[in-house]
C-alpha positions in Angstrom: 83.2 100.3 126.2 82.1 103.5 127.9 84.1 105.6 130.3 82.5 104.0 133.2 83.4 100.5 132.0 80.0 99.4 130.4 80.2 97.2 127.3 77.9 98.5 124.6 78.2 95.5 122.3 74.9 93.9 121.3 76.5 90.4 121.5 79.6 88.9 123.1 82.8 88.6 121.2 85.2 85.7 121.4 89.0 85.9 121.1 90.3 84.4 117.8 94.0 83.9 118.6 95.1 86.4 116.0 93.5 84.9 113.0 94.8 86.2 109.6 92.5 88.2 107.3 92.7 90.3 104.2 90.7 93.4 103.3 89.4 94.2 99.8 87.5 97.1 98.3 84.0 96.5 96.8 85.7 95.7 93.4 87.8 93.0 95.1 91.1 95.1 94.9 93.4 94.1 97.8 93.8 96.8 100.4 95.7 95.4 103.4 96.4 92.3 105.5 95.3 92.3 109.1 94.8 90.1 112.2 91.4 89.5 113.8 91.7 89.9 117.6 88.1 89.0 118.5 84.9 88.3 116.6 81.2 88.0 117.0 78.5 87.0 114.5 78.1 90.6 113.4 81.4 92.3 114.2 85.2 92.1 114.6 88.2 94.0 116.0 91.1 94.1 113.6 94.8 95.1 113.7 95.9 96.4 110.3 99.5 95.4 109.3 100.0 98.8 107.6 98.6 102.3 107.9 95.8 102.3 105.4 92.8 104.6 104.7 89.8 102.3 104.4 86.7 103.0 102.5 83.4 103.2 104.5 82.5 99.8 103.1 84.8 97.0 102.1 85.2 93.2 102.2 86.8 91.1 104.9 88.2 87.7 104.1 88.6 85.7 107.3 91.3 83.1 106.5 90.4 81.0 109.7 86.8 80.2 108.5 87.5 80.9 104.8 84.6 83.3 104.5 84.2 86.6 102.8 82.0 89.3 104.3 80.7 92.8 103.3 81.8 95.0 106.2 81.9 98.6 107.3 83.9 100.6 109.8 82.3 101.0 113.3 85.4 102.8 114.8 89.1 103.3 114.2 92.0 104.2 116.4 95.2 104.1 114.4 95.8 100.6 113.1 93.1 99.1 115.3 89.7 99.0 113.6 86.3 97.8 114.7 84.0 96.5 111.9 80.4 95.5 111.5 80.0 92.4 109.4 77.0 93.1 107.1 76.6 90.1 104.8 78.5 86.9 104.2 79.4 86.8 100.5 80.5 83.2 100.5 82.9 80.5 101.6 86.1 79.6 99.9 
């Protein structure tokens, strides 16, 4: 969202009712648990449960749809993080 209120997202996001998720590094080492506030096909807004320094690329496991994605940080403000979902790795 810009200062004048324009939404710069390329696609709409839908609220997810605080779905649980877990973040892992590229070697599948657990990093932190989080909630997904909203999600689109190619992005999500997360609330981390602990202050954590995330690598530029990591994996997001969405417990609601049981899918694992390669992801990267789009923006971060404290424990709120916007991510780009790059590639689905698989369903579990």
